[in-house]
C-alpha positions as CSV (number, residue, x, y, z in Angstrom):
1,M,9.9,-23.5,10.9
2,P,12.2,-24.7,8.0
3,P,15.9,-24.0,8.1
4,A,16.9,-20.2,8.0
5,G,13.4,-19.3,9.3
6,W,11.6,-19.3,6.1
7,P,8.0,-20.4,6.4
8,S,6.6,-23.4,4.3
9,H,3.5,-23.2,2.3
10,E,2.0,-25.6,4.9
11,L,2.6,-23.1,7.7
12,L,1.2,-20.1,5.7
13,N,-1.9,-22.1,4.8
14,S,-2.5,-23.1,8.3
15,L,-2.4,-19.5,9.4
16,A,-4.7,-18.6,6.6
17,S,-7.1,-21.3,7.5
18,E,-7.1,-20.3,11.1
19,A,-7.8,-16.7,10.2
20,R,-10.5,-17.8,7.6
21,V,-8.8,-15.7,4.9
22,C,-11.0,-15.8,1.8
23,T,-11.4,-14.2,-1.6
24,A,-14.5,-12.0,-2.3
25,T,-15.9,-15.1,-4.0
26,G,-15.6,-17.1,-0.6
27,K,-12.8,-19.2,-1.8
28,P,-10.3,-20.0,1.0
29,V,-7.0,-18.4,0.3
30,R,-4.2,-20.9,-0.1
31,F,-0.5,-20.2,-0.9
32,V,0.8,-22.5,-3.5
33,P,3.9,-23.1,-5.6
34,P,4.0,-21.0,-8.8
35,S,3.2,-22.8,-12.0
36,A,3.4,-21.4,-15.6
37,A,3.0,-17.6,-15.9
38,D,-0.7,-16.7,-15.9
39,P,-1.6,-13.5,-17.7
40,Y,-4.8,-13.6,-15.8
41,Y,-3.3,-13.9,-12.3
42,E,-5.8,-11.9,-10.4
43,I,-8.8,-13.8,-12.0
44,H,-7.2,-17.0,-11.0
45,V,-6.8,-16.0,-7.5
46,H,-10.3,-14.6,-7.5
47,E,-11.9,-17.8,-8.7
48,S,-9.6,-20.4,-7.0
49,G,-8.2,-18.7,-3.9
50,C,-4.8,-20.0,-5.0
51,V,-2.0,-17.4,-4.5
52,A,1.2,-18.3,-6.3
53,T,4.0,-18.0,-3.7
54,R,7.7,-18.6,-4.2
55,L,9.4,-20.0,-1.0
56,Q,12.5,-18.1,0.3
57,N,11.3,-15.1,-1.6
58,R,10.9,-11.9,0.4
59,H,8.5,-10.2,-2.0
60,D,6.1,-13.2,-2.1
61,L,6.5,-13.8,1.7
62,F,5.3,-10.2,2.4
63,N,2.5,-10.6,-0.1
64,A,1.4,-13.6,1.9
65,L,1.8,-11.8,5.2
66,A,-0.3,-8.9,3.7
67,W,-3.1,-11.4,3.0
68,L,-3.0,-12.6,6.6
69,A,-2.8,-9.1,8.1
70,F,-5.2,-7.2,5.7
71,P,-7.6,-10.0,4.4
72,R,-10.5,-7.7,3.5
73,T,-8.3,-5.1,1.6
74,K,-6.4,-7.9,-0.3
75,A,-9.7,-9.5,-1.2
76,A,-11.2,-6.2,-2.4
77,I,-8.0,-5.4,-4.5
78,N,-8.2,-8.9,-6.1
79,A,-11.9,-8.7,-6.8
80,L,-11.7,-5.2,-8.3
81,H,-8.7,-6.3,-10.5
82,A,-10.7,-9.3,-11.7
83,A,-13.8,-7.1,-12.5
84,E,-11.7,-4.5,-14.4
85,I,-9.8,-7.1,-16.4
86,A,-13.3,-8.4,-17.6
87,R,-14.2,-4.9,-18.8
88,E,-10.8,-3.6,-20.2
89,S,-10.7,-5.6,-23.4
90,G,-7.0,-6.0,-23.1
91,R,-6.2,-2.3,-22.3
92,R,-5.2,-1.8,-18.7
93,G,-6.8,1.3,-17.2
94,R,-6.3,3.8,-14.3
95,V,-8.3,1.8,-11.9
96,R,-5.9,-1.2,-12.1
97,D,-3.0,1.2,-11.9
98,M,-4.3,2.6,-8.6
99,L,-5.0,-0.9,-7.2
100,T,-1.5,-2.1,-8.1
101,I,0.2,0.9,-6.7
102,F,-1.7,0.6,-3.4
103,D,-1.1,-3.3,-3.3
104,E,2.6,-2.8,-3.8
105,G,3.3,0.5,-2.1
106,G,0.1,1.4,-0.1
107,A,-0.4,2.6,3.5
108,I,-3.3,3.7,5.6
109,V,-2.6,6.9,7.5
110,A,-4.6,7.1,10.8
111,C,-4.7,10.8,11.4
112,A,-6.2,12.6,14.5
113,D,-5.5,16.1,13.3
114,A,-6.5,17.6,10.0
115,N,-3.6,20.0,10.0
116,L,-1.2,17.2,9.8
117,E,-3.2,15.7,6.9
118,A,-3.0,19.1,5.1
119,M,0.7,19.1,5.5
120,I,1.0,15.8,3.8
121,H,-1.1,16.9,0.9
122,G,0.8,20.1,0.7
123,F,4.3,18.3,0.8
124,R,5.3,20.4,3.7
125,W,7.7,17.6,5.0
126,K,10.1,19.6,7.1
127,E,7.2,21.3,8.9
128,L,5.5,17.9,9.3
129,F,8.4,15.6,10.4
130,W,10.7,18.2,12.1
131,D,8.7,21.1,13.4
132,R,5.7,18.9,14.5
133,R,7.5,15.7,15.2
134,A,6.1,15.3,18.8
135,Q,2.6,15.7,17.4
136,V,3.3,13.3,14.6
137,R,4.4,10.6,17.1
138,R,1.2,11.3,19.0
139,D,-1.4,11.8,16.4
140,L,-0.3,10.1,13.2
141,S,0.2,6.4,12.5
142,F,1.4,4.8,9.3
143,I,-0.1,1.3,8.7
144,V,1.9,-0.1,5.8
145,L,0.3,-3.0,3.7
146,G,2.2,-2.6,0.5
147,H,4.3,-5.7,0.2
148,A,7.0,-4.1,-1.9
149,V,7.5,-1.4,0.7
150,L,7.6,-3.9,3.5
151,E,10.3,-5.7,1.7
152,Q,12.2,-2.4,1.1
153,A,11.9,-1.7,4.8
154,L,14.2,-4.4,5.8
155,E,17.0,-2.2,4.5
156,P,15.8,1.3,5.0
157,W,17.0,4.0,2.8
158,P,15.9,7.6,1.9
159,G,13.4,7.5,-0.9
160,I,11.0,4.8,0.3
161,T,7.6,6.3,-0.4
162,C,4.1,5.0,0.1
163,K,0.9,6.0,-1.6
164,V,-1.7,6.5,1.1
165,I,-5.3,7.0,2.0
166,F,-6.4,8.6,5.3
167,A,-8.6,7.1,7.9
168,P,-10.0,8.2,11.2
169,P,-7.8,7.1,14.2
170,D,-10.4,4.7,15.6
171,A,-11.2,3.0,12.3
172,D,-10.4,-0.6,11.6
173,A,-7.6,0.0,9.0
174,D,-8.3,-3.2,7.0
175,D,-12.1,-2.6,6.8
176,F,-11.7,1.0,6.1
177,A,-9.2,0.5,3.3
178,A,-11.4,-2.2,1.7
179,K,-14.4,0.0,1.8
180,W,-12.4,2.9,0.4
181,L,-11.2,1.0,-2.6
182,R,-14.7,-0.3,-3.4
183,A,-16.1,3.3,-3.1
184,H,-13.6,4.6,-5.6
185,A,-13.5,1.6,-8.0
186,S,-15.7,3.3,-10.6
187,S,-13.6,6.4,-11.1
188,G,-10.3,5.3,-9.5
189,T,-7.0,6.8,-10.5
190,P,-3.5,6.8,-8.9
191,K,-3.9,10.5,-8.3
192,L,-6.3,9.7,-5.5
193,L,-3.4,8.3,-3.5
194,A,-1.3,10.9,-1.6
195,P,2.5,10.3,-1.8
196,L,4.2,10.0,1.6
197,P,8.0,9.6,2.2
198,I,7.6,7.2,5.2
199,F,11.3,7.1,5.9
200,G,10.9,10.6,7.3
201,Y,8.9,9.4,10.3
202,P,10.9,10.6,13.3
203,G,13.2,7.9,14.6
204,W,12.7,5.5,11.8
205,H,15.9,6.3,9.8
206,P,19.1,7.7,11.4
207,G,18.9,10.8,9.3
208,T,15.7,11.9,11.0
209,E,17.6,13.2,14.0
210,S,18.9,16.0,11.8
211,E,16.9,19.0,10.7
212,A,19.1,19.2,7.5
213,F,17.8,15.7,6.5
214,Y,14.4,17.1,5.8
215,T,15.8,19.9,3.4
216,D,17.1,17.4,0.8
217,E,14.7,17.8,-2.1
218,R,16.0,14.6,-3.8
219,Y,13.8,12.8,-1.3
220,F,11.5,15.4,0.3
221,R,10.3,16.9,-2.9
222,P,8.2,20.0,-2.8
223,L,4.8,20.4,-4.3
224,R,5.0,21.0,-8.0
225,R,2.2,23.1,-9.3
226,E,1.4,23.1,-12.9
227,P,2.0,26.6,-14.5
228,L,-1.0,28.6,-15.5
229,R,-1.7,28.4,-19.2
230,A,-1.8,31.6,-21.1
231,R,-5.3,32.6,-22.3
232,H,-5.7,33.6,-25.8
233,S,-8.3,35.9,-26.9
234,G,-9.6,36.0,-30.5
């Protein structure tokens, strides 16, 4: 390892080669020094396998680690971006918004209890993280792949939130997420991703030892329902 523990491109590439990490086009993924800004970054990665990676940069390092840990999901995200860019005529759409949000801040929730999943969808945070904390530890797993969230987790603070999809507890998280993204590519929207304040997981943040922590609506926001529109007769 280089001084200060930062990995080199050579080390990252040896790990990618060993794991046979490839794009959806079959190009071996290689982490390379950044060159000139590329407005078609995703297409370049898709066609060449070259992922621009700044050394001694946390954000880029976690992106590289995400490729190593979730190769199928990252390849699917990249391929779907490339396909959408070709169809968008310069106007970014909801599908790419969903892909970017999941890439930067996504997580897979492996859930063994439908009631816990319903609490997440219903923003019932105190009930989930405090009243059911023993069950959460037993039946709920958060598998974070969003590289921006992984970077933020180095210095945890209330407010770190993931956008998540739900998987069976026995599923291969990488394979499940890749298939989920491809299945929703034609009509994808960020609204398909449920928000989850992951810092509320029992024991992850010092505040989780206090019941009052979960009543702070600055971080544990309640579900906001749109008001019913008045009907007009005429």
